C-alpha positions in Angstrom: -3.7 15.7 -19.5 -6.4 15.8 -22.1 -9.1 13.4 -21.9 -8.3 11.1 -24.3 -4.7 11.0 -23.4 -6.0 10.3 -19.5 -9.0 7.4 -21.1 -5.9 5.9 -23.0 -3.8 5.7 -20.1 -6.4 4.7 -18.3 -7.2 1.5 -20.4 -3.4 0.5 -21.3 -3.1 0.3 -17.0 -6.4 -1.2 -16.7 -5.6 -3.7 -19.4 -1.7 -4.6 -17.5 -3.4 -4.4 -13.9 -6.2 -6.6 -14.5 -4.0 -9.1 -16.6 -1.4 -9.7 -12.9 -4.8 -9.6 -10.5 -6.5 -12.1 -12.6 -3.0 -14.6 -13.7 -0.6 -13.7 -10.8 -1.7 -12.1 -7.5 -5.4 -14.1 -7.5 -4.5 -17.3 -5.1 -1.6 -15.3 -3.0 -3.8 -12.0 -2.6 -6.7 -14.6 -1.1 -4.1 -16.1 1.3 -1.9 -13.0 2.3 -5.0 -11.1 3.2 -7.8 -13.8 4.6 -10.5 -11.6 5.8 -12.1 -10.3 9.4 -12.5 -13.5 10.7 -15.1 -16.4 11.0 -18.5 -15.8 11.0 -21.5 -18.7 11.9 -23.3 -19.8 9.1 -25.5 -22.7 10.4 -25.7 -25.5 12.9 -25.3 -29.3 11.8 -25.1 -32.6 13.6 -22.0 -33.5 15.7 -19.6 -35.8 13.9 -17.2 -38.1 15.5 -13.8 -35.9 15.3 -15.9 -32.6 15.6 -14.5 -30.0 18.1 -16.8 -29.9 21.2 -16.3 -26.5 21.8 -18.0 -26.3 19.0 -21.3 -27.6 20.2 -24.4 -25.4 20.4 -26.0 -26.4 23.6 -29.5 -24.3 23.0 -29.9 -26.5 19.6 -28.7 -30.1 21.5 -31.2 -29.6 24.1 -34.0 -28.3 21.8 -33.8 -31.8 19.6 -32.0 -33.8 22.3 -29.0 -35.0 20.7 -25.5 -33.1 20.2 -25.3 -30.0 17.1 -22.4 -28.3 16.4 -22.1 -24.8 14.7 -20.8 -24.6 11.4 -18.6 -20.9 10.6 -16.8 -19.8 7.6 -14.5 -17.7 6.8 -15.4 -14.0 6.6 -13.9 -13.0 3.2 -14.9 -9.6 2.1 -12.3 -6.9 3.0 -12.1 -3.4 2.9 -8.6 -2.1 1.5 -7.6 1.6 1.4 -4.5 2.6 -1.2 -2.5 5.7 0.8 -0.9 7.0 -1.4 2.3 10.0 -1.3 1.7 12.8 -3.7 4.2 14.6 -2.3 6.8 16.7 -5.3 9.7 13.9 -4.9 7.1 11.3 -6.4 7.7 12.9 -10.1 11.6 12.0 -9.6 12.8 9.0 -12.1 16.4 9.3 -13.1 16.5 5.7 -14.2 13.4 3.7 -15.1 9.9 4.9 -14.3 9.0 7.8 -12.2 8.2 7.2 -9.0 4.8 8.1 -9.6 4.6 6.1 -12.6 5.1 2.6 -10.7 3.2 3.9 -7.2 0.3 4.1 -10.1 0.8 0.6 -11.8 1.2 -0.7 -8.2 -1.9 1.0 -6.9 -4.1 -0.1 -9.6 -3.0 -4.2 -9.4 -3.6 -4.2 -5.6 -7.0 -2.2 -6.4 -7.8 -5.3 -9.2 -6.8 -7.9 -6.5 -8.9 -6.6 -4.3 -12.2 -6.6 -6.2 -11.1 -9.8 -8.1 -11.4 -10.9 -4.3 -14.6 -9.0 -3.7 -12.8 -6.5 -1.4 -14.3 -2.6 -1.4 -11.2 -0.2 -2.2 -10.7 3.5 -1.3 -8.0 5.9 -1.8 -6.6 8.9 0.2 -3.6 11.2 -1.4 -1.6 12.8 0.9 1.6 15.4 0.7 2.3 17.3 4.3 -1.6 17.2 4.1 -4.5 15.1 3.2 -5.0 16.1 -0.5 -8.5 13.7 -1.4 -10.0 10.9 0.2 -12.5 8.4 -1.2 -14.2 6.0 1.1 -13.6 2.2 0.1 -16.2 1.3 -2.8 -16.6 -1.8 -4.7 -17.4 -2.5 -8.8 -14.7 -1.6 -11.9 -16.3 1.8 -12.6 -14.9 3.0 -9.1 -11.6 1.6 -9.9 -11.3 3.4 -13.2 -12.0 6.0 -11.7 -9.0 5.9 -8.4 -6.8 4.8 -11.5 -7.5 8.2 -13.4 -7.1 10.0 -10.2 -3.6 8.3 -9.4 -2.6 9.7 -13.3 -3.8 13.2 -13.6 -4.6 14.4 -9.5 -2.0 17.3 -8.8 -1.7 17.8 -5.1 -2.1 21.6 -3.6 1.3 21.3 -2.0 4.7 19.3 -2.1 5.9 17.9 1.2 5.4 15.1 3.2 4.0 14.1 6.4 3.5 10.2 6.6 2.5 11.2 10.3 -0.3 13.5 9.6 -1.6 11.1 6.9 -1.9 8.0 9.3 -3.0 10.2 12.4 -6.3 10.9 9.6 -6.7 7.3 8.1 -6.8 5.7 11.9 -9.6 8.6 12.6 -11.6 8.1 9.3 -11.7 5.0 9.0 -14.2 3.0 11.6 -14.1 -0.4 10.4 -11.0 -2.8 10.6 -9.1 -2.4 6.8 -6.5 -3.7 5.0 -3.9 -0.6 4.2 -1.2 -0.3 1.9 0.8 2.8 2.5 2.5 3.6 -0.7 5.5 6.1 -0.7 9.3 7.6 -0.9 9.1 7.5 3.0 11.2 10.8 2.0 9.8 12.4 5.2 12.0 14.4 8.3 9.6 13.6 10.6 9.0 10.7 12.8 5.7 8.6 12.2 6.5 5.6 15.0 3.6 6.5 16.9 0.9 6.8 14.6 2.3 3.8 12.6 1.9 1.9 15.7 -1.8 2.8 16.2 -2.5 2.8 12.8 -1.2 -0.9 12.4 -3.1 -2.0 15.7 -6.2 -0.6 14.2 -6.1 -1.8 10.6 -3.6 -4.2 9.0 -0.7 -2.0 7.7 1.7 -2.6 4.6 4.2 -0.5 3.5 5.6 0.0 -0.2 8.7 2.1 -0.7 9.0 2.6 -4.3 12.5 5.1 -4.7 15.3 6.0 -7.6 18.7 4.4 -7.4 19.5 8.2 -7.6 18.1 8.5 -4.8 20.3 6.5 -2.9 23.6 7.8 -5.0 25.2 10.4 -6.9 26.7 10.2 -9.7 30.1 11.7 -10.4 29.0 13.9 -13.0 31.0 17.4 -11.6 29.0 20.4 -10.7 25.4 19.1 -10.4 22.3 21.7 -10.3 19.5 19.5 -7.8 16.3 20.7 -7.3 14.7 19.7 -3.8 11.1 18.9 -5.3 9.4 19.2 -1.9 10.9 22.1 -1.0 10.9 23.6 -4.7 14.7 25.0 -3.9 17.8 24.5 -5.9 21.1 24.2 -4.9 24.7 23.7 -6.9 26.2 20.1 -6.0 30.1 19.2 -6.6 29.2 15.4 -7.3 33.1 15.3 -8.5 33.9 15.3 -4.6 34.0 11.4 -3.1 33.3 12.8 0.7 30.2 14.2 -1.0 28.7 11.1 -2.2 29.6 9.3 0.6 28.8 11.7 2.4 24.8 11.3 1.0 25.4 7.4 0.5 25.3 7.7 4.5 22.8 9.6 4.4 20.6 7.1 2.4 21.7 4.5 4.2 20.9 5.9 7.7 18.0 7.0 6.7 16.7 3.7 5.6 17.8 2.0 8.6 15.8 3.8 10.5 12.8 3.0 8.5 13.2 -0.3 8.4 13.7 0.0 12.4 10.3 1.6 12.8 8.7 -1.0 11.0 10.3 -3.8 12.3 9.0 -1.8 16.1 5.5 -1.5 14.3 4.9 -5.2 13.7 4.2 -3.7 9.6 5.9 -5.4 6.1 7.8 -3.9 3.9 8.3 -4.3 0.7 11.3 -1.9 -1.1 11.3 -1.4 -5.3 12.8 0.7 -7.4 11.7 2.6 -10.2 13.7 0.1 -12.5 13.0 -3.0 -11.2 10.3 -5.5 -11.4 7.3 -4.7 -8.8 5.7 -8.0 -9.4 8.4 -9.6 -8.0 8.4 -7.5 -5.2 4.5 -8.0 -4.5 4.9 -11.6 -4.6 7.5 -11.9 -2.3 5.3 -9.6 0.0 2.5 -11.7 -0.6 4.0 -15.1 0.2 5.6 -13.6 2.9 2.4 -13.1 4.7 0.2 -16.3 3.0 
C-alpha cells in the first residue's frame, strides 16, 4: 500500500472511530471498564453516616477526633488489542473483509481508550507472534497502531490463539483490559490459556465472521481456498449433503467456542462482516456496565 493511500485510509478510520468513541461509546466504555480499583486520596473529619471501617486510627489518635480515609477510583487502564492476522482475515464474501471490520473495531476501541486517558498496546498473531507493541498513550501512538492494522503483512497464515494468549500473559506484568479480536477459526484448544489469561487480566472476546463462513451457497462446483493452509479444493455445493455437513461443522465449532467462553467467564460479542459492529459493541459495553 502506497504511503499517500495509507495516510488517507488512516485519516478516514480516525474520523469515524473518533466520532464513535466521543459521541456514542464514551459513557458506556467508562462504566464497562472501571479501572483497577480504589486508591487512597486523603483524610477528612468523620461525618455522621461514614463507614467506621474507613476511620484512620493513626490520624484520629493524633488529633483526638475521628478522621476517615477518602478514596478515589484509580481510572487509568492499560488496554491491549490482540488481533488475529491469520490468512482467513482477508475473506469477505458478504460486506467488508474480516480484516477491514477488525481494523475499524480495534480503532474504535483504541480511541475510546485514549478518551478515558488509558494506554493502548497491540499484539498481532497468526500461529506465531507477528508483532508486539507495549501499551502507550497519545494520538500519535494510536495513529501508528491504525496504520499497522491497515498495512501489516504477517509472515504466517495459520492460527494459534493458545500461543497468543500465553505470550500476552507472560509479556504483560500489570493487569490489562484485553480485547481478543479474531474469527476464531482455530483447530486447537485454547481453554487453559484463556482461563489463565482472564484470571490475570480482564479478557473480552470479539468474533468477526463472514456469513459464508457459516453456510455454503448452492452454486454448483466451486473451487475453495483454505487461506490458512494455502490449499485449493473443489467442492460440490449443489449437494445438500455437503452443505448440511458444512453447516453442522460451523454450528459445532461455534458451540465449542461459546462453551469455552462460558467456562472461562469471558464476555463475547459476535458480529458478521455485513452487520453493524456499533450495535454489537454497545450491547457488550452495557452487559458489562
